[in-house]
N, C-alpha and C positions, 0 to 999 in steps of 0.2 A: 448529322453531328455525332450520332452513336451507331455502333454496329455490333452485331452478334449473330454469327451464322446459324446458330441452332435454336435460339430462344424466341418463340413466337410472340412472347409478351413484350419484347423489346422493339419498339418502333423507331427505326432510324429517322433522324431529322431530315426534313426536306431542304434544310439550308445547305447550300453548296459552298462549303468552306474553302474550296480550292479554286473557285471560279474567278475570284479577284486576286490581286497581288497580295500575298500573305504579309502580315505585319512582321517587323523585324524581331519583336520580342513578345512574350506572354508572361505576365506577372501573376504569380500564385500567392495567395494569402493563406498561411497556415494558422487556423484558429485554435491555438492551444488554450483551452479554457476548461472550466469545471462545469459539467452538465450533470444536474442532480437526478439521481435515480427516481423515476416515477413522476417527475415534475414536467410532463410533456409540453404543456402550453408555455410554461416559463422557459423551457429549453428552446422552443421554437422562437420565442420572442428574443432570446439572447442571440440566436442565429440571425435573426433579422437585423438586430443592432450591429452585430459584427460584420455582416455582409454590406450594410450601408457604409460602415466605417471603412471597410476594405475598398469598396468602390470609390469612395472619396479620396483614398490614398493611391488610386490608380491601378488597383488589382483587376485582373480579368477573370480569375477563378479563385473561389474561396473553398477550402477543404476543411471539413469538420471531422472529429475523431469517430472511432467505431461506436455505433449504436448511440450517438450523442443525443438523438431526439428523445430517447427513453432513459439514457444513462446506463452506465456499465459498472458492475454486473447486475442485471435486473432480476435474476433468479426466477422464482415462480410467478413474478408479475407477468412473465411471458405466457403464462397459462390462463390469464384472466380473459373471460369471454369478450369483454369490452375493448380489449387492446387494439384490435384492427380498426375499429371505428374512431378511437381516440387518435391513433397515428394518422389516419387519412385526414381527419379534421385539422390536425396541427400542420400537416404538410400543405394543406390548402391555404393556410394563412400566409404562406410564403410566396404565393403565386403572383403577387403584385410587385415583386422585386425584379427590376429590369437591369439589363446591361452588366450583369455579372453572372457567371456560371457558379452554381452552388452544388457541391458534392457532399451529400448529407448521409451520415450513418444512421440507420433506422431498422426496426424489425418489420419485415415484409410478410404479410399473411395473405394467402390466397388459397384456392382449392388444391394447389400442389403441395402446400405445407406452410411452415413458418421458417423464415430465413433471416440470417444475419446479413444485412444488405447495405448497399450504397446507392442512393438515388442521384441522378443527374438532373438538376433543375435549371431551367434557363428561360427567362422572359415569360414567366407564367405557365410554363409547361414542363412536365416530367418527360425528359427526352429518352430516358432509359434507366436501367437499374442493373446492379451486379449482386449476385449471391455468393457469399463466402464459401470456398470449396473445402478448405482444410479446417476441420472443427476440432480444437484442442480438448482433450478429456483427461488431463493430468493436473496435479497440483491444485490450484484454486479454480481451475477451469472445468466446467461441466457442460460444455456446449452441445454434446450429443443428446443430452436429456431434453433439450429445448428446440434445437434447430435441425432442419433438413439440410442436406448437403447440396450446395450449388454445383453445377456440372458444366458450365459454359464460360468461356473467356469473353470478356466485354471490353471493347475499345470504343473510343469516340474521337472524332476529328474536330478540332477547334483551332481556327486561325493558323492553319498551316502545320499543326502537329497532330499526331495520332497518340492518344493517351490510353494506356491500359490501366484498369482498376484492379486492386487487390485489397484484402482486409486482413491485417495482422498476421495470423499464423500462416496464411498463404505465402508470405514473404520468406518465412523461415525454411521452406522447402524449395528445392531447385525447380521442380516441374512447372508451377504456375507462371513464374517469370519467364522461363524459357519458352513456354507456349505463347505467351503474349508477344515475345520477340519474334517468334516464327510467324505470328499472325500480322506482323507489321507495326508493332508499337514503336514509337519514337522515345517514349519515356513511361515511367510507372508512377502512379499515385497510390499510396497505401494508407488506409485508415486504420488507426490502432487504438487499443485501450490496453496498454502494457503496464502491469503493476511494477512498482519498485522492488528491486532486490539489490543487495550490496554489489557494486561494480557492474550492474546490468547495462548501464549506458555504454560502457566500453564493449560489452558483448554485442550490443545493437550495432555499434559502429563497425565492428569486425564483420558481422553478418551482412550489413548493407554494402560495405565495400566489396565483399565477395560477390554478392548478387549483381551489383552494377558492373564490376569488371568482367564477370562471366558472360554478360549479355551486352556489354558496351551500351548501357542505358543509364541515363540520369534517373534519380528516384526522389520523389517527394514522400517524406515520412512524417505524418502528423500523429502526435500522441496526446492522450488525455492528461489532465492534471487535477490534483485534489484528492482528499480522503473520502473513502466510502467504506464504512464499517471497519474491518481489519485491514483493508487494502489502502495503499497510497499510490496514486499515479503521478509520476515525477516529470512528465513533459519531456523536454529534451528533443523536441521535434527538429527535423533536419531536412535540408536539401542536399543531395549527394550527387556529385559529378559522375559521369560515366567511367572515369578512371578510379572511382572509389573514394576520392577525397571529399571532405566536408566543405561545402560552399557556404552554408548557413546552418546555424544551430541556435535553437531557442534556449533560454535559461531553464534550469531545473526547478521544479516545485513552484513555478510562478505562471500565471496566465500571461500570454503575449500574443499579439497578432503579428506574426513573422512574415515579411514579404521577401520573396525570392523571384528574380526575373530570369527567364530562360531565353537565350538567343536562339531563334528558330533555325537559323542557317547552320550554326555550329553545334546546336544541342548542348550548350554550356550555360550554367547559371552564372550570374554575376557573383562577386565575392563579397562576403560580409565585411563591413568596415571594422567592426569590433566584436570579437567572439565573447561569449559569456565566460565568467570566471570558472575555471575548473575546480571541482570539489574533491577534497581528500576523502579517504575512506570514512574517517570519523565525521567529517562535516556533512557528507551526504546521509549517513546514518542519523545524525542528529536532526537534520532538516526533515527527514522522513518522519521521525518521531514527533516533531513539533507539528507538522501538517496533519498527521493522523489524529492526534489528540484535538487539535484546533477544530477540525471539520466535524469530528464526531460530536464534540460538546456543543458547538454552536448550531450545527444543523439539527441536532436532537432537541434543541430548545432549552438546555440547562442554563441557569443564570450564573453558574460558577462551579468550582470543583473543591472538594475537600481532600487534603492529603494528611495521612497520619505520619507526622514527622518524628522520627525516632532518634535522630542524631547519627544514624548510620548512612552509608554511602548510597544505598538504593533509594531511600526516601529523599536524600539530598538531591540526587540527579533528577528524580521525578519532579521535585518542586521546581527546579530550574526549567525543565521542559514545560511544565504547566504555566509558569510565568511568561516564558518566551512565546508560548502558543496563545495565551488568553489575556495576558496583562495581569499585573499584580492585584488589581482591584477585584478580579474574579477568582482569586485563589485564597483558600482558607486553610491554614496549617494548624493542626492540633497535636500537641505533645501529650501523651498519656502515660506518665511514669508509674512504675510500681517499685517495690522495695529493691529490686535488682538493677534498676536503671541507674547508670553511673552519673556522677556529677559532670563528667566530660560530655556525655550525651546531652544533658540538659543545657549546658553552655553552648555547645556547637549548634544545636537545633535553634536556640534563641538567636544566636549570632547570624545564622543563615537567613532566618525569617526577617530579621531587621535589615540585613544587607539587601534582600530582595523586596523589602517594603510590603510584605504580605500581612494579612490579618493573622495573628498568632495567639493561640489559647493553650493554656496548660490545664489539663483535666485529669487529675490523678485517678487511677482505677483501683486503688487499694480496697475501698469499701465494696466495690462491685465484685472483685475477685473473692474477698472473704465471705461475702454474702452467698455467693454460689457454692463455695467450699463448705460453708455451714449447712446449706440445704442438702448437699450431697453426702455429708459426713455419715448419717445413719445408713445410707445405701452402700457406701464404700466399706463399712464394717472394719475400720481401722487397717485397711490395706495400705501398704507402703506407698509413699508418693512416687510418681513416675512422670512420664511425659503428659499424662492426663492433666495433672495440675499445671504444667507449663502451658498446655493448650487452653486452659481456662483463661489465662492472661490474654492470649491472642484473641480469644472469643469475646472477652469483655471489651477489648478495644474495638472489635468489629461491631458490637452492639452500640457503643458510643458513636462511632462514625455513621452508622446507618440511621440512628435516631436523629442526628444532626441533618443528615440528608433528607429524611422524611419531613422534618420540621421546616427546613429552609429551602428545600428544592434544589440543593446542589448535588452534583454527581460525585460519589466517592471513587477516587482513582487509587487502585492498589499499587503496591511497590515491589511485588515479587519479580525476580528475574528468571531467565530461561533455565539457568543452572538449577535453581531451587525448584522450579516447577518440574524439571526433568526427573529429579530424584525424590520428589515428594517432601522436600524440606520446607513445608508450608502447612498452614492449618486451615482445613475447611471451616467455613463460617467464622473464621478469625481474620488473619491477615489476607486471606483470599476473598473476603467479603467486599464487594464493590461492583462498579459497572464497567470499568475499563482499566486494563493493566498496561501502563505505558511501556514497561520493560519486558513484556511477556516473551518477546523474541530476541532479547539481548542477554547473552551470556555474561556471567559475573566478571570475567576478565575483560570483556568489552565495556562493562559498566565503568570500570576504573579508567579505561582509555577515554571514554566519553566525558567523564568528570574532569579529567585533566585537560581535554580539548576545550571544554566550556570555560574553564578557569583561564585559559590562555587568551580568550577573546577580550578580556578586560584587564585593566591595570590592577584593580582590586579583585581578588578571587571571590566568586559567588558561592563557592563551597569551601568551608574551612579546611586548610591543608591537612590537619590531623584526622579529619573524616576520611581522607583518602589513604593516609599512611597507617592508621591504627588497625590492628587485626579485626576482621569482621565478627560481629556477635549479635545474636538475637536477644541477648540479655534476659533470658528466661530463668536462669539460675545463677548462683554466684560464680563469677570468673568464667562464665561460659564463652567458648570460642567456636566458630563454625567448624574449624578443623578438628574439634573433638569428635565430630560425627562424620565429617566428610574429608576426602583427600584435599590437598592443596588445590585451589581453584584452577591454576594453570594446568595441572595434571588432570583434574576432573573435567575441565572443559575440553581438553584434547580428546579424552575418551568419549565424551558426550557428542562432540562434533563428528567423530568417526562413526558412532553408532546411529545417531539421529540424522545428521545432515548428509552423511556419505553412505548410509545404509550398510555399513560394514558389519560382519558377524564377529562373534567372540574370538575365533582363532585369528582372523585377520587383524583385529586390534592388538591381540597379544603379540603377534608377529611384528608389530610396529615398535615393540620394545617395552610395553607396559606389563606390570606384574600381573600374572594370571589371576590370582585371587582378587586383586583390586578390580580388574575388568569384570569378573563374574559378579562381584558385589554391586558395582555401578549399574551394570545391565539389569540385574534383578531389581534394583531400586527403581530404575526407569519403568520397567514392565509392571511392577506392582503399584505404580502411582497413576496408572492410566485413568482410574476412576476419579481421582482428584482433578486431573486436567480437563476431564469432560465437564466438570462443574465450574471451571474457572471462568472469569470474565474474558471477553475478547481483548485483544491488544494488537497494535500495529505490526504487520508482517514486514520484516526487513531481510530475512534470510531465504535461502532456497527451500528450506524445509521447516516451516513454522508449525507450531502446535495448532491443531484445528483442522481445516479442510484438507491440508496437505499431508496430514499424518493421521490415519484412521485405523485404530487397532481395536479388536474385540476386547471387551472388559473381562469376559470369561473365556479362557482358552488354555490349552495344555502344551503350548509351543515350548520346546526345550531350548535353553540358552546355548548349549553346546552342541546342538544337533546339526 
């Protein structure tokens, strides 16, 4: 059943798959599902359930995502001494599943090292295994810290076809697919745990089309789904024809057992009767934010979430996402007005809370702020008021929200966007206080687009229109506007995207047509705010360069902006 010319640990099956007349078709089940990190026994049980379901539906082979047995990314769980024993025990529980081949992503540990692997299980026996060859070590990936590199191609014969195995990054480089073709593969099966980024599904399709056409091979591409910490896996599993066209595609952000049948003689998949709905840029961003918050809150065991609702657009969008992710009964909105809070903000916050049917409480912070200012008065020695007093307002709100969290067990979700976090337009231990930031990787200009998108989904808007149209303000002093301190958000975000997402330097950004002084100011604000971002809560990654694991800068350094 399986073959690998170099690996002494891989024992070919004694089954002679070509001795009898081969079947006309082989049906693959793509098990696009959420496998929880660390929950090895439950993941194995889910595999059992899905395998039996797939067999009942006529599948010959079921394929699970990358490292599905342990969940992805497991990070330092891979260093735990008991890992090997737990994995072997869990795999043994699948030994009684007959009449369907299971291709299982798992961590393989032996005297040669630790590998990101795929096991071939059939009728109670492990027929072989494959170790991932290309280990990504960029962005959110840190696989060279944990895994040893696989060095051999692995193919196995089953019912008249020779199947080559790959894992995720292997497919993004030309060599592994070409070598499998050279070794005699009739098709490729690739196990993946590919996190969401904006428009990444189209990039996957482009890559898969290129690999299939280059080698004249059909490809099975199975991806994980669901949220894990700051990552969201968006599914979109596919069966690709040898000419690069998509024969089957699973929906995004949802679990599905997708069946694709290959004609052995022609090496072509049957065609999907109904493709999933395509998602616009805003719709896929919104879905990712919903899934990221939903899974983080529910899987962490929180009974609900608290949102500081200000009447502004960031908290309004955050509230919508929270309700869509968790249901209105698990969302608690708190309005905390001070003397600078406008009547419009009070009205709009209340209107949105009622529209979404969430618990809504007004908790004025005047006494709290004045109490802190009175305490500090002797120490400030009649110093003129500045941003210190403004920050006291934000920190008083943080105290209120965290006290409610401690008392009732709900998670505080913060409302800061990527633009604000980039330039430090946020208050440590104030509006940054909380456990999860829904908009952490969403620029302000994108916030407006997402708010308008969400309003278009219903006849009655869920966000009051003037929340979207009025000038943004933190309302920390009379008549304050964000643009008192910052450039217009469209300009600011363009500079930030160039500097953060595209890694452009000062001169490159100026050469794009931006005012030199403004570029220097923005870059300096970004660099000087690194210490704040290091203390910020996590939030769902949707971009190519999210704050966190993808962007790591030293807090103390003498790097020159214009160097």
